[in-house]
N, C-alpha and C positions, 0 to 999 in steps of 0.2 A: 908306826904303831908296831909295837913288839908282839911276838906269838902271845905274851901271856895275856896282854890286853886284848888280842883279837880272840882269844877262847873265852874271855869273860864277856864280850859284847853281848847285849840283848840280840836275839835273833830278829831279823827284819820282819815286820808284820806284814802277811800276804794280803795283798790288795786285788780286789775282783777288778775286772775290766768296766771301764764306763759304759760299754756296749752290752754288758750283761746285768741284768737286774737281780739283785740277791732277794731274799725272802721278805724283808722289811719293805723294799722298795715295791715289790709287788703287792703286798697287802695295802701300802698307802695308795697305790694306783688303782687298785680294785675299790677300797674306800670311796676313793673320788669319783670312780665311775659310777658306783651306786648312787652317790648323792646327785649326781648328774641326773640319773635315771629316775630318781624319785622328783627332783624338780621339773622334768619334763612331763610325768605322768600327773603332776598336780596341775601343772599348765594345761595339759589336754583335758583333764576333768574338769577344771574351770571353764575353759571354752566349751566344752560339751554341754555344762549346764546353762551358760549363756545362750547356747544355740538352741536348747530345747526351751529356755524360757521364751525367747524372741519368736520361736517357730509357733510356740501355742498361743502367745498374744498377737502375733500377726494373723495366724489362722483363723483365730476366732473374731479378731477385731477389724481386720481390713474390709468385711462387709458391711460394716456399719458405716462407711463412708458412702455407700451406695444404697439407693432406696427405689423402690417400684412405684411406678405412678401408671395411672389409667387415664386414656383419652376420652374426654366426653365433649359433646357439642351441647351446649347449655344455653338456653335463651334467658336473658335476664328481664323478667318481667317487671315492668315500672309499676304496674299495680300491687304487686306483692313485697317489691323491695322499697317502693318509695310511694306510698299511699298518698301523701299529700302533694305530690309531684313538683316539688320546690328544688330539687336536687341539691338539698342542703344537707352536707354530710352529719351534722349534728341530728337532725331528724331522722335521716336514714339508719344511724347507729343504733336507733331504738328497736330497728328489726334484727331479731336475735338470729343464732346459728340455724334454730329450727325451720326459719322460713327459706334459708338457703339450701338446707338439707332437703326440704321437700322438693325444690326444684331440681336438685340433682338426683333424687331418687327418681323422678319422672324422666329426667334427660338421659340417665344412664342407660336403660334398657332400649330407649328409642335410639341413641347412638348405636348401640349394638346391632339392632336390626338394620339400620341404615348402613351399617358397614358389612351386613351379611354374617355377622357372627350369630350362629344358632344359639338359643337359650332354652333348647328343649329339655324338659326333666328338672328345671329350676324355675322358681317362680321371682316375680319382681322383687320381692322383699329380700331373698337370698342374695339376689343381684346386687341390691344396693347395700347389702352388709360387706360386699367384698371392699368397699371403700372405708378409709379411716374416717373416725369420728371428728378427726381434725381437718378434714377435707372442706365442710362448709365454713370453718373459720377462716380457712385460707382463701376462699373464694370471697367470703365477706370483706376481709382487708383489702383484696384487690379492687372490689367495687367502691368501697370508701375511699380509696386513694384515687380513683378516677371515675366520679359520677357519671360521667358522659356516655360510660359504656352501656347505661340503662336502655333498654329496647333492642340491643344487639344480640346475636347469636355468635357465642365466642368458643374457641377451642381453647379447653382447660384440662391441664394435666393433673388430675386429682390424685392425691396419695391414697395409695393402697393399704389394706389394714395389714397387721403383723403377720398374720397366718399366711396370707397371698404373697406378702414379700418373702416370708420364711420358705415358701413353696419353691419360689425362683431362685433362692440361695441354696435350696438342698437341705434346710433344716426340718421342713416340714415334708411328709409324703404321703402317698394314698392310704399306706396302713395306718398312719397316726391320725389321720382326718377321720379314719371310721371310728377311732375311739376319742376324738375330740368334739366337744359340743359347740366350738367357737368357728369351726369350718367343716363342710361336707366335701366328699370326693367329687360331687357335681360341680361344687364351686372351682375347685381345682382343675377339674376337665374343661370348665369354661374359661379358666386363666390360660390352659394351653391353647386354646382356641383364638382367645385375644392377642396372646403372645405372637400367633402365627400370621394374625391380621394387623399387627404393627399397633395394637391398641393397648398393649402392656408392655413397658420396657423398664429396665434399671437404668437410673442416670446418677452421675456424681452427686452426692447430698451435702450441699453447703449448709442445708439448715441444721445437720446435726453439730455443726460448730457454731452456727449462731443463734439457734432458738434455745429457748428456755426449757427446763425439765417439763415432762408431762405426766398426766397420772396413769395409774397401772392398766387402764383400759386402753390407753393409746401409745404402746411403747415405740411404734414407729415414728412418732412425733417428738419424741425426746432429745433434747438437745444439751449442749454444753455452754450456750452463752452466758447464762447468769455465773456459772461456776468460774467460766475464764475471767470475766469482769471481776469477781470476788477476789480470785487468787492474785490478778493484777494489782487491785486496790491494796490488798495485805503485804506484797511485796514492795509497794510505794511506801506503806507505813514502815515496814521493817528497814527499809534502805535509808530512809532520811532519819529513823531513830538509833538503829543501831550501828550504822557506820561511824558517825562523828563520836557518838559516845564511845564505842569500841576503841577507835583509833586514839582518841584523847586519853582514854584510861590506859591503854598500852603505852603511849609516850610517856606519861607520867612516871607509870611503874618502872619502865625500863631506863629513862634516862633522867630523871630529877627526884624520885622516891628515894629517902633514905634506907638503907637496909637494917631494918630492926625487926621486931617480932610481929609488928602491926602488917608491916608489908608482907611477911612471911606468911601470915595468917590470911591475908587478902589472896595471895596468890595460890595458897592451898585450896581456898574457898572457890577459886574461879576453876580450879582443876576438878574439884569435886562437882561443880554445877554443870560442866561439861559433860559429865557422866550420868547425870540424874535422868530418870525416864521421862519421856516426854509427856506422859499422862499427868505427872506430878505438876507440870506447868499448866496443864489444863485445869486442874484442881485450884491451882494458886488463881488463875485467870477468873474462875467462876466464883471464888470466895472473894477476892478483892475487885476487881472490875466491874463484875455484874452485880454480886449481892451488896457490896459496900460503897462502891463508887456510883452505882446505879447506871452503867452504861448499858445500851439495848443488847440484848442477846441476840445471837446470830447475825451480829454486824461486823463488818471488816475491821473497824477500830480495835474490837476487843481481840478478834484473831491477830491483827498486826501486833498489839501489844505483848500478846502471849509468846508469839513467835519471836518478837523482838529480844525478849528474856531468853529464850532457847538459843538465838544466834549469838547473843552478846559473847559468852565464853569462847566460842568457835573464833570469832573475829579477834578478840584479845589474845588468844593464844596464838594465831596465825600471824598477828602484826607484831608481837613480841618476837617470834623467831626472825621475821622478817629484819626487824631493826638489829637483833644480835648478829645476824649474818652480815652485816655492814662492818667492815674491818676497822678496829679501834684506830689506826692510823689517820683514817679520815677525819675523825673526831679532834685527834691531835693536831692534824695539819691545820685544820679550821680555827682552833684555839691558838695555834702558834702565831699566825697571821693577824691575830687581834679580834677574832670573831667571839661574840658572846656565848654562852652555852645554848641560848634560845636560837641564836643565828646558826650556830653548828649543827643543831638538830634540824631546824626547819630549812634550811638552805642546802644542807649537804646530805645528811643522813636519811631523812624522810625521802627525797627524791629517789635515793638509790634502794630504798625499802619498798617504793610504791608498787613493783610488780608483785611481790610476795603479798602486800597488804590487799591488793584488788583481787588476786586470785583467791586468798582465804575469804575475802568479803563475798565474792560470787559462788564459792562452793558452801558458804554457810547459807546464802539465800536458796541455793538449790536444795539444800537439806530441808530449809523451812519450808519450800514449795510443796515437799512430798509428805509432810507431816499429816496425820488423820487424827490419832487419839485426843490431842488437846482442843482440836477444833470440834469434835463430837461432844465433848462436855461442856462447851460454851454455845450450844445450841445451833451450830451451822449445819447440822444435818436436817435441818426443817426444809418441807418442801416450798420452794420459792418460784414463782411464775414471773415477778415483774422484776425488770431491769432495775438496778441502783442508779440513782441520779450521778451526774458528774460530781467529782471533788469539789468542795469537802463535803457537801450535804451526803454524797454517797457513801462516805466512811460510816455513816450513823444508821443505814437502811439494810433491811435484810438481805443477805446474800449467802451464796453457798462457795464450795472451793472444789477445785479438780479432784483431790483425793477423797474428799468426804463424797463427791458425786459417784465415784467409782464404788464405794461402799453402799451408797444409796441404790445403785442399780443392782448390785449383788444381792440385796435383801428382798427384792421383789421376785414374785413367782411367775411370771411370764418369761419363756425361754429367750425371747427377743431382748429382754434387758441384759441377758448375759454377753451378747454380742456387744450391746450398747457400753457395758462395762470394759470389755476389751478395747473397744475403741477409745473411750476415755483414757485407758492406760497409755495407749499409743501416742495421744495428743500430749499426756502428762511426760512421757519419755522423751518427746520432740522438744518440749520446753526444756526439759534437764539437759538434754544433748547440747541445744543452742547455748545453756548457760556455760555449760563446760567449755564449749569451743570458743566462746568469748573469753573465759578466763585463759585458755591458752593464749588466745590472740594479745590480750592485753598485757600478760607476762613477757611475751616475745617483743612486743612493741616498745614497752617502757624499760626492757633489762637493758641495764648499763655494766660493762665489764670493768674492772680494776685491777 
């Protein structure tokens, strides 16, 4: 290189060291750091909201799984409970709960006196009022199940009323009892003496899970049995209708349907149906299934059909996504060795897409399990005491559902029903958690790698 060429050569660009950050790199790193901070803050806020929700629900609802019972020594007088003396349950059933209640009202003060519990300052009527109105019915059911008990003196743990139960759980206090017409401070003081003598205690309350709903005068006896059965019936209907229809529609649209305006219109409408508010499906169910088809209101068959319409778009979208995730080489390889289009889909593509299909189906069922608005419109908010029959007849009999039961509890005035509502939410969350865990298990069990 000559001197002239060297003099006209461009000056070498100065380069900074890789160990030193220039201004642009510092800005980029700062931006990345801020983004990570925003993400961490968002996650922390979400976790905090979840903890607050669970703390509120568990704090208010855990006590619903425990109930207060009072110990009574009651003599089952045959002259009162079986006037004809035949020990025939059909004849004994004619004796109403009033007769059993009179026996309990006499036996309760006597049991307190025998145990050395003072009832000073409170009369026998107020003592009897500490028991639930459901207690005579429970004693009646026990006697009718075993008529040979007549004439014996048995130890019976009777359900205490809601105010006494609330006192042991901290919901009722002496100060609130002075302003409450349903309980008196003297009754609460007697409850303290009974608890000291082991005549009043809290026990795990299986009846909350197995018993039906109760009236506003008996919040301590309200249960979720009918609601759980009704939700199970509706989920069976949704499963046996939505799964085959949704999977079949997805396979046709994804694998066999020609690409034209009609299929494009169908796909757009499926996506739109997935975004339709749930209450619109309730109006549709009321107009079509009840008013036009004449199906009974407040029946699992109507709720199942409405929830099936809601769940179909979710199943179709998730199934089509699972089918698209299967590599085209699987299809090509099957066709290349002589398989038909049908064989390539059902023998190769569908088994590989099964984990995604099952996951979408279970998540769709979980979403349907928590729906409330459409069920309110078809009458499942009605007060139902009787359990529906076994399928298929039970599909057409009145029932309730877990989310509707939560709504029902919150509309009642007694504070004990707030506890019941939170307990029902816990049961519903347990069902949803189990369904999500099942989806994870099935996805991992049937997952195949290619």
